C-alpha positions, 0 to 999 in steps of 0.5 A, a space after each residue: 500500500 502506498 497511500 495512508 487510509 483516511 480512516 481505520 476501523 477496529 472491531 473490538 473483541 473480548 480478548 482485546 485490552 484497551 491499551 492494545 487498541 489505543 497503542 494501535 490507534 497511536 501508531 495509525 495517527 503517527 502514520 497520518 490516519 485522520 480518524 480511528 473508529 472503535 466499533 463495539 457490537 455488544 453496545 451497538 456503538 462506535 467511538 470515533 477518535 480524532 486523536 488519542 484521548 479525543 473521541 465522540 461516542 455514537 450509540 444506536 439510533 443516532 448518526 455517526 459523524 466523522 468530522 475529520 473525513 466528512 463521513 456520516 452514517 446512521 447507526 441503525 444501518 450498521 447495527 441491524 
């Protein structure tokens, strides 16, 4: 791959530690990624990180808005 993606999406699994996920996000941001999404299927929610420690939390029946990329997605279309 020659281009850095604008967004990275991680789906949390029960075996992943928060520190492991945030370490990955830090590497992604250092590489130039603009946003990282943490998808939490059990909560029907997505946290959109714009930097480490800076995120917005979106729950079911709301519209996710990623200000870094302009992406907007109704979560009722994600968690069917």
